[in-house]
RORO-695171 format. One record per residue (C-alpha): residue number from 0; residue in three letters; z, x, y. Coordinates in pm, 1 decimal. Example, Ala and Ser with C-alpha at 12.3 -4.5 7.8 and 13.67 -1.06 7.14 Angstrom:
BEGIN
(0, Ala, (780.0, 1230.0, -450.0)),
(1, Ser, (714.0, 1367.0, -106.0)),
end
This chain:
BEGIN
(0, Met, (4152.9, 26167.8, 8408.1)),
(1, Val, (4471.2, 25968.9, 8435.8)),
(2, Thr, (4529.3, 26003.3, 8061.8)),
(3, Ser, (4496.2, 26379.8, 8076.5)),
(4, Arg, (4744.8, 26396.5, 8362.1)),
(5, Leu, (4994.6, 26188.3, 8163.6)),
(6, Val, (4952.1, 26414.9, 7864.1)),
(7, Cys, (5010.0, 26716.7, 8085.1)),
(8, Leu, (5320.3, 26555.9, 8234.4)),
(9, Phe, (5467.9, 26467.8, 7895.1)),
(10, Cys, (5397.4, 26816.5, 7764.9)),
(11, Ser, (5545.0, 26997.3, 8064.8)),
(12, Pro, (5864.1, 27202.7, 8005.1)),
(13, Ser, (6059.4, 27008.5, 8268.1)),
(14, Phe, (5981.6, 26673.7, 8107.3)),
(15, Leu, (6056.5, 26800.2, 7756.8)),
(16, Gly, (6386.4, 26938.9, 7884.0)),
(17, Leu, (6483.1, 26603.8, 8032.2)),
(18, Leu, (6374.7, 26426.4, 7714.8)),
(19, Phe, (6583.1, 26650.8, 7486.5)),
(20, Phe, (6875.8, 26628.8, 7726.4)),
(21, Gly, (6861.0, 26249.0, 7708.4)),
(22, Val, (6841.3, 26256.3, 7329.5)),
(23, Gly, (7133.6, 26499.0, 7326.2)),
(24, Leu, (7341.8, 26261.0, 7534.3)),
(25, Thr, (7262.5, 25978.1, 7295.8)),
(26, Leu, (7351.3, 26184.8, 6990.0)),
(27, His, (7664.0, 26314.4, 7161.2)),
(28, Gly, (7768.6, 25958.5, 7232.6)),
(29, Val, (7722.7, 25861.4, 6866.1)),
(30, Glu, (7916.5, 26168.4, 6754.7)),
(31, Asp, (8199.2, 26089.5, 6992.7)),
(32, Glu, (8222.4, 25730.3, 6867.7)),
(33, Thr, (8233.5, 25844.9, 6506.3)),
(34, Ala, (8483.7, 26117.0, 6590.8)),
(35, Ile, (8707.7, 25868.3, 6770.3)),
(36, Lys, (8705.0, 25639.0, 6467.8)),
(37, Leu, (8794.0, 25931.1, 6241.0)),
(38, Tyr, (9072.8, 26030.0, 6477.8)),
(39, Gln, (9213.1, 25677.0, 6488.4)),
(40, Arg, (9198.4, 25662.2, 6110.0)),
(41, Gly, (9384.5, 25990.9, 6090.9)),
(42, Met, (9659.2, 25868.4, 6323.0)),
(43, Lys, (9698.3, 25552.7, 6112.8)),
(44, Leu, (9729.2, 25765.2, 5800.7)),
(45, Ile, (10006.6, 25963.1, 5968.5)),
(46, Ala, (10186.0, 25640.5, 6052.7)),
(47, Asp, (10151.2, 25536.7, 5687.5)),
(48, Gly, (10295.5, 25868.0, 5571.6)),
(49, Glu, (9965.6, 25996.9, 5431.4)),
(50, Val, (9986.2, 26326.5, 5615.3)),
(51, Glu, (9757.0, 26534.1, 5395.1)),
(52, Glu, (9483.5, 26268.3, 5403.2)),
(53, Ala, (9518.5, 26254.3, 5779.5)),
(54, Leu, (9479.8, 26631.1, 5786.9)),
(55, Asp, (9147.1, 26598.2, 5604.3)),
(56, Arg, (9019.9, 26358.9, 5873.8)),
(57, Phe, (9126.1, 26589.6, 6155.2)),
(58, Asn, (8970.6, 26890.6, 5984.0)),
(59, Thr, (8644.5, 26699.5, 5956.7)),
(60, Ile, (8651.3, 26625.1, 6328.7)),
(61, Ser, (8730.5, 26988.8, 6415.9)),
(62, Thr, (8436.3, 27105.5, 6204.2)),
(63, Lys, (8167.6, 26852.5, 6295.7)),
(64, Tyr, (8249.4, 26769.1, 6658.7)),
(65, Arg, (8346.5, 27106.3, 6803.0)),
(66, Arg, (8433.3, 27137.5, 7171.5)),
(67, Ser, (8463.0, 26761.0, 7226.5)),
(68, Glu, (8786.2, 26615.2, 7363.0)),
(69, Thr, (8836.0, 26431.6, 7035.2)),
(70, Cys, (8811.1, 26767.0, 6860.5)),
(71, Ala, (9081.5, 26902.8, 7091.0)),
(72, Asn, (9310.0, 26608.9, 7007.2)),
(73, Ala, (9239.6, 26663.2, 6637.1)),
(74, Leu, (9328.6, 27031.7, 6666.2)),
(75, Trp, (9663.4, 26942.0, 6820.5)),
(76, Glu, (9734.3, 26712.8, 6526.1)),
(77, Ile, (9627.4, 26984.8, 6281.6)),
(78, Tyr, (9870.3, 27222.5, 6451.4)),
(79, Arg, (10159.6, 26973.1, 6428.5)),
(80, Ile, (10088.9, 26881.3, 6067.0)),
(81, Gln, (10053.2, 27243.9, 5956.1)),
(82, Val, (10381.4, 27335.8, 6123.2)),
(83, Ser, (10554.9, 27051.4, 5936.9)),
(84, Leu, (10396.8, 27173.5, 5611.7)),
(85, Glu, (10485.8, 27536.4, 5698.2)),
(86, Gly, (10119.7, 27627.3, 5704.3)),
(87, Asn, (10185.9, 27855.9, 5996.0)),
(88, Glu, (9865.8, 28059.3, 5977.3)),
(89, Ala, (9656.9, 27741.6, 5986.9)),
(90, Ala, (9871.2, 27610.0, 6272.3)),
(91, Phe, (9813.4, 27931.2, 6466.1)),
(92, Glu, (9438.9, 27913.4, 6403.1)),
(93, Ala, (9425.0, 27554.5, 6532.6)),
(94, Leu, (9597.1, 27668.3, 6851.6)),
(95, Asn, (9364.4, 27966.3, 6874.0)),
(96, Arg, (9064.3, 27735.9, 6872.2)),
(97, Leu, (9221.7, 27531.2, 7150.6)),
(98, Val, (9274.2, 27851.7, 7347.9)),
(99, Thr, (8924.3, 27989.2, 7297.2)),
(100, Glu, (8712.9, 27672.4, 7275.6)),
(101, Gln, (8891.7, 27414.2, 7491.0)),
(102, Pro, (8941.7, 27545.0, 7848.4)),
(103, Gly, (9133.2, 27235.2, 7951.8)),
(104, His, (9396.2, 27303.3, 7687.4)),
(105, Phe, (9428.7, 27679.9, 7732.4)),
(106, Glu, (9764.5, 27698.1, 7909.3)),
(107, Lys, (9948.6, 27454.5, 7683.6)),
(108, Ala, (9795.1, 27589.5, 7362.1)),
(109, Phe, (9854.5, 27952.1, 7461.7)),
(110, Ala, (10222.2, 27881.4, 7528.6)),
(111, Ala, (10252.5, 27696.5, 7195.9)),
(112, Gln, (10084.3, 27988.6, 7019.5)),
(113, Phe, (10334.0, 28235.4, 7160.7)),
(114, Asn, (10632.0, 28009.3, 7085.2)),
(115, Leu, (10514.1, 27967.7, 6726.1)),
(116, Ile, (10513.4, 28344.4, 6676.8)),
(117, Lys, (10856.7, 28381.3, 6834.4)),
(118, Arg, (10992.5, 28116.5, 6601.3)),
(119, Leu, (10842.9, 28296.7, 6302.9)),
(120, Leu, (11005.4, 28616.6, 6426.8)),
(121, Gly, (11337.9, 28439.4, 6465.6)),
(122, Ala, (11316.3, 28527.8, 6834.8)),
(123, Gly, (11405.0, 28205.9, 7011.0)),
(124, Lys, (11586.5, 28172.8, 7340.5)),
(125, Asn, (11909.6, 28323.6, 7209.5)),
(126, Glu, (11759.7, 28546.4, 6939.3)),
(127, Arg, (11499.9, 28750.5, 7119.0)),
(128, Arg, (11587.0, 29086.2, 6963.8)),
(129, Thr, (11581.8, 29021.7, 6592.5)),
(130, Leu, (11322.7, 28968.5, 6325.1)),
(131, Glu, (11540.0, 28750.2, 6101.8)),
(132, Val, (11378.6, 28411.2, 6052.7)),
(133, Val, (11571.4, 28087.0, 6069.4)),
(134, Lys, (11441.8, 27950.7, 5737.9)),
(135, Pro, (11364.9, 28176.6, 5440.1)),
(136, Ala, (11066.3, 27953.3, 5357.7)),
(137, Gln, (10905.9, 28051.5, 5687.7)),
(138, Lys, (10885.6, 28420.6, 5602.3)),
(139, Met, (10546.3, 28566.7, 5667.6)),
(140, Ala, (10390.8, 28904.9, 5601.3)),
(141, Pro, (10465.4, 29134.1, 5898.6)),
(142, Glu, (10100.2, 29240.2, 5902.5)),
(143, Val, (10000.7, 28877.9, 5971.4)),
(144, Leu, (10251.1, 28856.4, 6257.4)),
(145, Val, (10112.2, 29180.4, 6399.1)),
(146, Ala, (9760.9, 29033.1, 6392.9)),
(147, Met, (9883.3, 28713.2, 6558.6)),
(148, Leu, (10054.5, 28902.6, 6838.6)),
(149, Glu, (9749.8, 29120.2, 6896.5)),
(150, Asn, (9549.9, 28797.2, 6925.1)),
(151, Val, (9790.4, 28659.7, 7185.9)),
(152, Ile, (9765.3, 28980.7, 7387.1)),
(153, Lys, (9386.1, 28958.7, 7369.6)),
(154, Asn, (9384.5, 28592.7, 7478.9)),
(155, Gly, (9606.1, 28647.2, 7783.6)),
(156, Pro, (9671.4, 29016.5, 7853.7)),
(157, Gln, (9792.1, 28964.3, 8211.5)),
(158, Ser, (9998.9, 28652.2, 8143.9)),
(159, Glu, (10376.4, 28656.4, 8103.4)),
(160, Gln, (10337.5, 28562.2, 7738.3)),
(161, Gly, (10083.0, 28839.4, 7689.2)),
(162, Ile, (10319.9, 29093.0, 7844.1)),
(163, Gln, (10614.5, 28978.4, 7633.6)),
(164, Ala, (10393.1, 28985.0, 7325.3)),
(165, His, (10389.7, 29366.5, 7346.9)),
(166, Tyr, (10766.7, 29371.4, 7295.0)),
(167, Tyr, (10747.6, 29140.3, 6995.8)),
(168, Leu, (10451.4, 29335.8, 6861.3)),
(169, Ala, (10675.7, 29642.2, 6844.3)),
(170, Leu, (10935.5, 29440.8, 6650.7)),
(171, Ala, (10669.4, 29322.8, 6407.8)),
(172, Gln, (10532.5, 29676.0, 6367.4)),
(173, Glu, (10877.8, 29802.0, 6276.1)),
(174, Lys, (10915.9, 29518.5, 6027.1)),
(175, Ala, (10581.0, 29621.8, 5878.4)),
(176, Gly, (10716.4, 29973.8, 5831.3)),
(177, Asn, (10519.0, 30124.7, 6119.4)),
(178, Lys, (10816.9, 30276.8, 6299.4)),
(179, Lys, (10623.2, 30533.9, 6501.1)),
(180, Glu, (10390.5, 30264.2, 6633.9)),
(181, Ala, (10691.2, 30045.8, 6713.3)),
(182, Ile, (10862.7, 30323.2, 6910.0)),
(183, Thr, (10542.9, 30401.0, 7101.7)),
(184, Ile, (10492.6, 30036.3, 7198.8)),
(185, His, (10858.1, 29998.9, 7303.3)),
(186, Glu, (10840.4, 30314.4, 7514.9)),
(187, Asp, (10513.1, 30206.4, 7675.9)),
(188, Phe, (10658.3, 29863.8, 7750.9)),
(189, Ala, (10970.1, 30007.2, 7917.7)),
(190, Glu, (10761.1, 30244.5, 8127.5)),
(191, Ser, (10490.5, 29990.6, 8218.9)),
(192, Tyr, (10730.7, 29706.6, 8303.5)),
(193, Pro, (11057.4, 29875.3, 8411.1)),
(194, Lys, (11181.9, 29564.9, 8595.4)),
(195, His, (11098.8, 29317.9, 8319.1)),
(196, Glu, (11390.9, 29137.9, 8156.1)),
(197, Leu, (11293.3, 29289.0, 7820.6)),
(198, Ala, (11264.5, 29647.7, 7947.0)),
(199, Asp, (11622.5, 29735.5, 7850.8)),
(200, Asp, (11575.8, 29568.3, 7513.9)),
(201, Ala, (11268.8, 29780.8, 7446.7)),
(202, Ser, (11456.8, 30097.9, 7539.7)),
(203, Tyr, (11748.8, 29997.2, 7321.6)),
(204, Gln, (11517.7, 29935.5, 7026.4)),
(205, Val, (11390.6, 30293.8, 7051.6)),
(206, Ala, (11747.1, 30421.2, 7011.6)),
(207, Tyr, (11836.5, 30158.9, 6752.6)),
(208, Ile, (11542.1, 30252.4, 6529.8)),
(209, Ala, (11666.4, 30613.1, 6533.2)),
(210, Tyr, (12019.0, 30490.4, 6453.4)),
(211, Lys, (11900.1, 30282.4, 6157.6)),
(212, Glu, (11697.7, 30575.0, 6021.6)),
(213, Trp, (12006.3, 30796.4, 6040.7)),
(214, Lys, (12217.7, 30533.2, 5863.9)),
(215, Ala, (11957.9, 30498.9, 5587.9)),
(216, Met, (11958.2, 30871.7, 5510.6)),
(217, Arg, (12149.9, 31009.2, 5217.2)),
(218, Gly, (12416.5, 31237.4, 5349.0)),
(219, Asp, (12466.2, 31309.4, 5715.5)),
(220, Ser, (12144.4, 31457.1, 5853.5)),
(221, Pro, (12245.0, 31669.3, 6156.1)),
(222, His, (11893.0, 31666.2, 6303.2)),
(223, Gln, (11853.6, 31286.7, 6285.7)),
(224, Arg, (12211.8, 31239.1, 6400.8)),
(225, Glu, (12155.5, 31449.8, 6712.0)),
(226, Ala, (11828.7, 31270.6, 6786.4)),
(227, Thr, (12010.7, 30937.5, 6755.4)),
(228, Ala, (12293.2, 31047.8, 6984.4)),
(229, Thr, (12040.4, 31166.8, 7244.2)),
(230, Ala, (11846.4, 30837.6, 7232.3)),
(231, Leu, (12161.4, 30626.4, 7262.2)),
(232, Ser, (12298.3, 30839.8, 7547.0)),
(233, Trp, (11967.0, 30815.2, 7732.2)),
(234, Phe, (11966.8, 30437.3, 7698.5)),
(235, Leu, (12324.1, 30408.9, 7828.4)),
(236, Ala, (12246.6, 30638.1, 8121.7)),
(237, Arg, (11942.0, 30431.9, 8218.7)),
(238, Tyr, (12078.7, 30082.5, 8149.3)),
(239, Pro, (12459.2, 30095.5, 8180.8)),
(240, Glu, (12476.7, 29726.9, 8273.5)),
(241, Ser, (12252.6, 29603.5, 7990.1)),
(242, Asp, (12389.9, 29336.2, 7759.2)),
(243, Lys, (12300.6, 29579.4, 7479.1)),
(244, Ala, (12520.8, 29855.2, 7626.2)),
(245, Ala, (12827.6, 29756.7, 7422.1)),
(246, Leu, (12628.9, 29776.5, 7098.8)),
(247, Ala, (12481.8, 30111.5, 7202.2)),
(248, Arg, (12829.0, 30250.3, 7278.0)),
(249, Ser, (12953.3, 30131.4, 6940.4)),
(250, Cys, (12663.4, 30304.0, 6765.5)),
(251, Leu, (12718.4, 30620.5, 6969.3)),
(252, Val, (13088.8, 30631.1, 6877.9)),
(253, Glu, (12993.6, 30607.0, 6511.4)),
(254, Val, (12740.5, 30888.4, 6545.9)),
(255, Arg, (12982.4, 31114.7, 6731.9)),
(256, Thr, (13262.7, 31042.1, 6486.8)),
(257, Ala, (13031.6, 31151.0, 6206.2)),
(258, Ala, (12950.5, 31472.1, 6392.9)),
(259, Gln, (13317.8, 31542.6, 6453.6)),
(260, Arg, (13401.4, 31473.5, 6089.5)),
(261, Glu, (13131.0, 31716.4, 5975.4)),
(262, Leu, (13265.2, 31995.2, 6198.5)),
(263, Met, (13618.5, 31939.8, 6070.5)),
(264, Thr, (13497.3, 31942.4, 5710.3)),
(265, Leu, (13316.0, 32272.7, 5763.3)),
(266, Ala, (13610.8, 32429.1, 5946.1)),
(267, Asn, (13849.5, 32328.7, 5664.3)),
(268, Tyr, (13603.8, 32457.0, 5402.6)),
(269, Tyr, (13587.5, 32804.4, 5553.0)),
(270, Glu, (13963.9, 32811.1, 5611.4)),
(271, Gln, (14024.9, 32744.2, 5244.1)),
(272, Arg, (13786.9, 33025.8, 5156.9)),
(273, Gly, (13977.5, 33258.4, 5388.2)),
(274, Asp, (13681.8, 33300.9, 5624.3)),
(275, Val, (13876.7, 33263.2, 5947.5)),
(276, Lys, (13589.6, 33383.9, 6162.8)),
(277, Ala, (13351.1, 33115.4, 6038.0)),
(278, Ala, (13618.1, 32845.0, 6067.9)),
(279, Lys, (13682.8, 32952.2, 6427.8)),
(280, Val, (13316.8, 32889.4, 6516.2)),
(281, Tyr, (13343.7, 32524.5, 6412.8)),
(282, Tyr, (13672.8, 32475.0, 6597.7)),
(283, Gln, (13505.0, 32612.4, 6908.0)),
(284, Gln, (13217.6, 32366.4, 6863.9)),
(285, Met, (13471.0, 32083.2, 6840.5)),
(286, Ala, (13623.5, 32190.8, 7172.2)),
(287, Leu, (13278.0, 32199.3, 7330.9)),
(288, Lys, (13144.2, 31868.9, 7194.0)),
(289, Phe, (13468.1, 31669.9, 7177.8)),
(290, Pro, (13694.3, 31774.8, 7465.4)),
(291, Gln, (13904.3, 31461.9, 7414.8)),
(292, Leu, (14052.0, 31630.7, 7105.9)),
(293, Met, (14238.3, 31862.3, 7343.7)),
(294, Glu, (14434.4, 31563.4, 7470.2)),
(295, Gln, (14569.1, 31474.7, 7125.8)),
(296, Glu, (14883.7, 31643.8, 7002.0)),
(297, Gly, (14884.6, 31778.5, 6648.5)),
(298, Glu, (14768.8, 32054.8, 6416.2)),
(299, Leu, (14400.8, 32012.6, 6502.2)),
(300, Lys, (14466.2, 32072.4, 6871.7)),
(301, Glu, (14663.0, 32388.6, 6789.8)),
(302, Lys, (14380.0, 32526.7, 6575.0)),
(303, Ile, (14123.0, 32456.8, 6846.0)),
(304, Leu, (14340.6, 32624.0, 7112.1)),
(305, Lys, (14395.4, 32925.7, 6890.3)),
(306, Ala, (14019.8, 32959.9, 6832.8)),
(307, Leu, (13956.0, 32939.2, 7206.4)),
(308, Glu, (14230.1, 33193.9, 7287.5)),
(309, Glu, (14091.1, 33443.6, 7036.5)),
(310, Thr, (13745.4, 33400.6, 7186.1)),
(311, Thr, (13880.5, 33460.6, 7536.1)),
(312, Gln, (14064.7, 33775.2, 7427.1)),
(313, Thr, (13751.6, 33907.3, 7257.1)),
(314, Glu, (13547.9, 33851.0, 7571.3)),
(315, Arg, (13808.2, 34035.2, 7781.6)),
(316, Val, (13843.4, 34334.3, 7549.3)),
(317, Gly, (13482.6, 34341.6, 7442.8)),
(318, Pro, (13341.9, 34392.2, 7095.2)),
(319, Lys, (13481.8, 34666.8, 6874.5)),
(320, Arg, (13274.1, 34980.9, 6845.3)),
end
């Protein structure tokens, strides 16, 4: 009777659960002790200058003793070693495991993850708007940077780093050749976070992408030039006090100078052909688009005034029948 009750007790789910839990604790304790010894060995190897051998020890810990505190410490060492070896993808992955598997390390690892990407983008404290990297050896495929930034956004979408990651994602998309995606992300960022410190930068990038496309074209594309002028003017109207305003004004002057030069070239072309009527049209356009030319003395001003006077007389008399 008593024996049967003991058998029933030992076979009950609650008892088996406690038994396996106790065994688990024992095994966990053994694993932790072994992991600690591996970690200590790895740190000694680092001190001895055997970095790659140390990396092997830490990788073993991160594989066999996942989610333990020793594993977290090993992942931090993997991150530091990989950065020193310029194994940036592996460094990012180590941080990603800290973010997703080690709750106690989330904040620090997430910040390190974001800072790693910014460094790879060449977007440090004073270089937040460029994709030029500091060291040529650190260059990485833009597609990889895009994936990294998307991962950061996924890990902390509402965090400050997650919000900023959208801006840098647009930079990386442009670098990858995805200009339309870059413009869309920049526009969405400026509209979604109008008071953010990067909002004006995002708006400027929209105009600057158009400017760079115009500059890259063979010849002077009127359509792209007008689109660029519109984008730059819109940026300056919305963010006149931006630290990018001076650059935008410089770009806009270049665009407008090109437009003025084209009109003058066309006017001179038709004058030389004896087509006074066609030449007059372009002088009139100069007066409309570049009124400052009326303040400059010289032959050009006289030709513009003459074209305007003839237009006025025609309007008064009316067309010939």
